[in-house]
C-alpha positions as CSV (number, residue, x, y, z in Angstrom):
1,X,33.6,-164.6,276.0
2,X,29.9,-162.9,274.7
3,X,29.4,-161.6,271.5
4,X,29.7,-157.8,271.0
5,X,26.4,-156.4,271.2
6,X,25.5,-153.6,268.4
7,X,24.6,-150.2,270.0
8,X,23.3,-147.9,268.5
9,X,22.4,-144.1,269.1
10,X,19.4,-143.1,270.0
11,X,19.2,-139.8,268.3
12,X,19.8,-141.8,264.8
13,X,17.1,-144.1,265.7
14,X,15.0,-141.0,266.0
15,X,16.0,-138.8,262.8
16,X,16.4,-142.2,260.4
17,X,12.6,-143.0,261.8
18,X,11.5,-139.7,261.8
19,X,12.6,-139.5,257.6
20,X,10.8,-142.2,257.3
21,X,7.6,-141.0,258.8
22,X,7.8,-137.8,256.7
23,X,8.7,-139.7,253.0
24,X,6.0,-142.1,253.6
25,X,3.6,-138.9,254.4
26,X,4.8,-137.3,251.5
27,X,4.5,-140.5,249.2
28,X,0.6,-140.8,250.4
29,X,-0.1,-137.0,249.5
30,X,1.9,-137.8,246.2
31,X,-0.6,-140.7,245.3
32,X,-3.5,-138.5,246.4
33,X,-2.8,-135.6,243.8
34,X,-2.3,-138.6,241.3
35,X,-5.6,-140.1,241.9
36,X,-7.4,-136.8,241.2
37,X,-5.3,-136.2,238.0
38,X,-7.6,-136.2,234.6
39,X,-4.8,-137.8,232.7
40,X,-3.3,-140.0,235.4
41,X,-1.3,-142.8,233.7
42,X,-2.7,-144.8,237.1
43,X,-6.1,-145.8,237.8
44,X,-7.6,-143.9,241.2
45,X,-8.4,-146.1,243.2
46,X,-5.4,-147.9,242.6
47,X,-3.3,-144.5,243.5
48,X,-5.5,-144.8,246.9
49,X,-4.7,-148.0,247.4
50,X,-1.1,-147.3,247.3
51,X,-1.8,-143.6,249.6
52,X,-3.5,-145.5,251.8
53,X,-0.8,-148.2,252.9
54,X,1.7,-144.9,252.8
55,X,0.0,-143.5,255.5
56,X,-0.4,-146.8,257.4
57,X,3.1,-146.9,256.9
58,X,3.0,-143.2,258.5
59,X,1.3,-144.5,261.1
60,X,3.5,-147.6,262.2
61,X,6.7,-145.4,261.8
62,X,4.9,-142.8,263.8
63,X,4.1,-145.1,266.7
64,X,7.9,-147.0,266.4
65,X,9.4,-143.2,267.1
66,X,6.7,-142.7,270.1
67,X,8.2,-146.2,271.2
68,X,11.3,-144.9,271.0
69,X,11.7,-142.1,272.1
70,X,9.8,-143.8,275.7
71,X,13.4,-146.1,275.7
72,X,15.8,-144.6,278.6
73,X,19.2,-143.5,277.6
74,X,21.7,-142.1,274.8
75,X,22.1,-145.5,273.1
76,X,19.6,-148.2,272.2
77,X,20.8,-152.2,271.3
78,X,19.8,-154.1,268.5
79,X,17.7,-156.6,271.0
80,X,16.0,-153.4,272.8
81,X,15.5,-152.0,269.2
82,X,14.1,-155.1,267.2
83,X,11.4,-155.8,270.8
84,X,10.1,-152.4,270.5
85,X,9.8,-151.8,266.6
86,X,7.7,-155.4,267.4
87,X,5.8,-154.0,270.1
88,X,5.5,-150.8,268.4
89,X,4.7,-152.5,265.3
90,X,1.8,-154.9,266.7
91,X,3.3,-158.4,266.6
């Protein structure tokens, strides 16, 4: 007997990944504003580093989203999703 395969609705993964990408962009915008604030608690260089990291995360998530949208069908197996994310992340 084979083990049951986890199935994910593609629309759910699409929505979730898109929300994560938007959140990363919002975070990057926040840290850019924080870096230019005159009375910021954080050093501008550290704020810029966090903003760069958030932009990198957003780009990675957008690549995942593009790869996900290229998959056929309404459902994605756990194996397909892990292979898709690994390819999109450059692993």
